[in-house]
Each structure stands twice: as C-alpha cells, then as structure tokens.
C-alpha positions, -999 to 999 in steps of 0.1 A, spaced: 169 -579 -546 199 -600 -556 212 -571 -578 208 -546 -550 228 -569 -527 257 -571 -552 257 -533 -556 258 -527 -519 287 -552 -514 306 -534 -542 301 -500 -526 314 -513 -493 345 -528 -510 352 -494 -527 349 -476 -494 374 -499 -478 400 -491 -504 430 -473 -487 433 -435 -491 467 -438 -508 451 -460 -535 424 -435 -542 443 -402 -543 471 -390 -567 503 -377 -550 500 -342 -536 528 -318 -546 545 -304 -516 578 -287 -507 599 -299 -478 631 -290 -459 653 -311 -436 651 -307 -398 684 -291 -387 704 -292 -355 715 -256 -349 732 -235 -323 707 -210 -311 702 -188 -281 673 -199 -259 645 -174 -259 616 -168 -236 582 -153 -244 573 -121 -226 541 -101 -228 534 -64 -227 516 -36 -244 523 -7 -268 528 29 -257 533 60 -277 568 75 -278 551 109 -271 517 118 -260 504 152 -248 481 181 -249 490 210 -272 482 241 -253 476 278 -261 505 301 -253 485 333 -255 451 344 -243 426 352 -270 396 342 -290 400 310 -310 398 319 -347 404 284 -361 411 248 -351 423 231 -383 421 194 -372 397 169 -358 399 135 -341 417 110 -362 436 136 -383 473 129 -390 496 159 -386 533 165 -394 557 184 -373 551 221 -379 516 218 -393 491 244 -381 467 231 -354 449 263 -343 450 301 -347 442 326 -319 431 363 -325 463 384 -326 449 419 -333 457 433 -298 492 420 -300 496 434 -335 484 468 -323 510 468 -295 536 456 -319 528 485 -342 530 510 -313 565 497 -304 576 500 -340 565 537 -340 584 542 -307 615 527 -323 613 551 -352 610 580 -327 639 567 -307 661 563 -338 653 599 -349 662 611 -314 695 593 -316 702 610 -349 696 643 -331 718 634 -302 746 624 -326 744 659 -343 744 676 -309 775 656 -299 793 666 -331 785 703 -324 797 702 -288 829 685 -299 835 713 -325 829 739 -298 854 722 -276 880 721 -303 876 759 -309 877 766 -272 911 748 -270 927 772 -293 908 802 -279 917 795 -243 954 793 -253 952 829 -267 932 840 -237 903 848 -260 878 829 -237 880 822 -200 890 789 -185 855 786 -171 840 787 -206 864 761 -218 854 738 -189 818 744 -197 824 732 -233 840 700 -219 810 694 -198 787 699 -227 805 672 -246 802 647 -217 765 655 -214 759 650 -251 777 616 -250 756 605 -220 723 615 -238 734 597 -269 742 565 -249 709 567 -231 689 570 -263 708 542 -279 700 519 -250 664 529 -254 666 516 -290 680 483 -278 652 481 -252 625 487 -278 641 461 -302 641 435 -274 604 443 -267 597 439 -305 614 405 -305 593 394 -276 561 406 -292 571 389 -324 574 356 -305 540 362 -289 525 369 -323 541 337 -337 526 318 -307 491 328 -317 496 302 -346 498 269 -328 518 241 -346 523 204 -341 554 197 -321 560 163 -337 544 139 -362 512 127 -346 476 118 -348 448 138 -331 429 117 -306 409 144 -288 399 180 -296 393 203 -267 386 238 -282 362 252 -308 363 283 -329 348 314 -312 357 302 -277 380 323 -254 411 304 -245 437 311 -218 474 304 -220 480 268 -208 445 255 -219 447 227 -245 435 227 -281 440 190 -289 456 158 -275 482 142 -298 498 108 -299 531 105 -318 534 84 -350 563 69 -369 577 50 -339 560 32 -310 573 14 -279 566 -21 -266 567 -21 -228 573 -56 -216 570 -69 -180 601 -90 -172 605 -111 -140 634 -101 -120 651 -135 -123 659 -126 -159 676 -93 -149 711 -107 -154 706 -128 -185 689 -106 -210 711 -106 -240 727 -77 -257 710 -88 -289 675 -81 -274 673 -49 -294 666 -69 -325 639 -91 -310 607 -100 -328 575 -84 -315 542 -99 -324 509 -82 -321 484 -104 -302 455 -114 -324 472 -109 -357 501 -124 -378 519 -90 -378 555 -91 -366 579 -63 -361 616 -62 -354 628 -39 -327 652 -12 -337 665 -5 -301 660 -16 -266 664 -1 -231 658 -14 -196 640 5 -169 662 -1 -138 634 -3 -112 618 -35 -99 581 -33 -89 579 -42 -51 548 -63 -55 551 -80 -88 589 -83 -87 591 -74 -124 610 -47 -142 601 -31 -176 620 -36 -208 612 -12 -237 616 -21 -273 613 6 -300 594 -4 -332 593 14 -365 557 20 -376 558 42 -408 523 31 -419 507 37 -385 495 1 -382 501 0 -345 481 18 -317 489 24 -281 473 -1 -258 477 -31 -281 489 -63 -265 522 -77 -277 543 -108 -273 581 -107 -276 607 -135 -277 639 -123 -259 672 -142 -256 678 -154 -221 709 -175 -223 740 -187 -242 738 -207 -275 730 -244 -274 722 -271 -299 685 -275 -307 662 -289 -334 650 -261 -357 624 -260 -384 609 -232 -405 578 -215 -391 559 -225 -422 562 -262 -412 542 -257 -380 505 -265 -382 481 -255 -354 447 -271 -354 421 -280 -327 445 -270 -299 473 -292 -312 506 -283 -327 523 -306 -352 542 -309 -384 539 -333 -413 570 -355 -421 575 -368 -456 583 -405 -449 593 -429 -477 585 -466 -473 574 -495 -496 584 -475 -526 562 -445 -519 562 -413 -498 534 -404 -475 526 -377 -449 531 -386 -413 517 -363 -386 543 -356 -359 532 -337 -327 557 -311 -315 563 -287 -287 574 -252 -297 601 -241 -273 606 -206 -288 608 -187 -321 639 -170 -335 638 -151 -368 620 -172 -394 627 -204 -375 611 -223 -347 630 -243 -321 610 -275 -312 610 -305 -290 596 -337 -305 603 -374 -296 598 -386 -332 618 -359 -349 655 -361 -357 680 -340 -378 676 -348 -415 639 -357 -413 620 -339 -441 592 -316 -429 566 -301 -452 566 -263 -454 543 -258 -484 510 -277 -489 508 -289 -454 475 -272 -445 455 -295 -468 472 -328 -458 458 -358 -439 479 -386 -424 488 -411 -450 483 -388 -480 507 -398 -508 532 -371 -516 553 -358 -545 581 -340 -526 603 -312 -539 632 -308 -515 643 -272 -507 675 -263 -490 674 -242 -458 695 -213 -471 674 -211 -503 642 -211 -482 655 -184 -459 663 -162 -489 628 -167 -503 612 -159 -470 632 -127 -467 621 -116 -501 585 -126 -498 578 -113 -463 595 -79 -459 583 -60 -442 565 -84 -419 
C-alpha cells in the first residue's frame, strides 16, 4: 500500500509539469505584422452565370439522321452536333445545276446569233450605200441586232438567277449539318435519330465554357465608390478554397426597385471547366481610398470552433512560446488579410507555417521570413489558385 501511494504521488507530480518543460521546441515560420496602405474592401455575394446559354435549333425541316452528343459532352466551336436528311435538297440542287448548264448553252447560242446579226448589219451598210438592198432591209438588220442583244442579256440574267438559287441551296444543304456555335457543354438533349424535326425546334441546350461570369448584388450606397480596380478582384467559390481573379468587370446600370441593389458582373477565366452556373460566390471589392491598416498573410489566420485567431511568437524568460491572439478579419486583399486586434501591433511575429498544430504555450523554434520573400513563394506555389 505504501509503494502504491508513492507511485501515485509521483504520477501526479509528473502530470503537473508545465507543457513547455515536457515538449521540445516546434519548428515554425513567422513573419512580422505590417502596417500597410490598403484600400478598404467589402464582401459581396452572388452567383455564377454562363456567358452564353441557349438551344441549338434546326434550320431545315427533315428527318434526324444523327445526334452526335449527349448530356455532359464537351464541344468546341464548329463541332458537329446533329445531321438532318438532305436528300430532297440535294435533288433540287442537282436540278438547278442542270438548269444552269442549259442556260449556259443557250447563252452560247445567243452569242453566236448576235455575232451573225452584227455581220449581216455590216454587210447591209455597204450594200445599202450601193442601193443593192432597200433601206427597209437595212433597218430590219439593225432591229435583228437589238433583238439578239436583248435575248443574250435576258439569258445571262437567267444564269445569274440560277447561280443565286444554287448559292441559297448550298447554304440550306450546309444547314442540314448543325454545328456548335461556341465552346460549350451539352446540358440537355431534345431530339433523337429518326424523329422528324422542323426548323426552329432544338437539338440540344448548350452552356458556354472557357469563361464564366460572377453576378454580384451590390447595395446602391456603393454605387459611387466602387473602385476602378474592381476588375481584378478575387472571387471565392462558397464551400471550397478555390479562388479566381476577375479578368474584367462591368456594372449593370439599373437599381432594383424593391431590394435597392444593382448588379456588378465579373468575368472569370475557367479553362479547366471547374466552375458551373448557379454556384454561390463571394467577392471582395474595393470601396474606398487607401488607408493604413494592420496586414498579415492569409496563412497566419486560424479558424477553429467558430473563433478566428493567430499565434504570435513571443520571447520571454529566455524562450519563445506560442501566444494565441484573437483577431477580427476586416477584409482580404490578394494574399493578405487586413485585421483588427487589440493585442497585435506592427512588428509582432505571427506564425504562418506550423500554426495548425500549436497550443498556447507551446515552445517554438522560429524561422523568420520576410514579407516580400513570402509573397514570392506564395505566387509560385499557388498559381493558379
């Protein structure tokens, strides 16, 4: 019993030993808190919309021979989507081609007739001067030339008319092969092979790919302060860590009468088709002039149990330990976060690598990293983000 009591007291003494005495220093990287001039930003919400969305319709009546795509298929501009039976049009096209050959032969005949009438007129000029033929005969020859010229002109116009009809039929024949008007994904198929389709009825519904738009709802009080730099704002997909930088921006100049908001449209590049219309998004847009604010890298921010905080590396009594510092995130800008914290001042070292596994009071082995070096590493490691 005596030995058990001694063992129990020893265990209690060991459990009371401070954390810093039990643990070796944890290697972390830290950067100083900086006071920077930044534009204040505000978070706005919205959703994604396709740049183009529409139904690709038939341009000619006919039986559907083939629909080459199904739902989910990706198509490039010019890819064949469907084929309509073109035999009737081909027959009419062939008939016109035969008519063109007949008209061309008739023009050749008219040209020969015109040459002959002109020769007859030249002879009559010399003969009428010698009174070998009557003036009436000479005038008749002149009339024959005029008639031959008119017949030739009429038949030449007939050739032009047939050629125009052939061009139209060629367009109609080309329209029996339906192609994608832009890079897109098929989201619905409306027609099946063997069905009869009329002009204007859809084959498929397409949603464009490559670029997508984020439509944000902006309160009207921000109408006069949205910055010219908003076209490079960061857009984050709700529910994921994906972030995209807008390539352009435009404002829809109409305020909704009930919600008192207007729409602001950011265009995002999406070459890998990661985004889908309807997704919810957040965007931080600049809403005022530059001002001095505390900034820290995004990697310094820890969110856990509904709290947002950073770990400071604090040196005291010959050692460096982790101190948990609650913060309030005001807004994000690029790879930085603008924060408000009562216990945070410029120059304080905040941990940006290894902070996820820390506890308050954990002894630290700190490697200081300068802010410019950190920014360069972030740009190399996280592109595209």
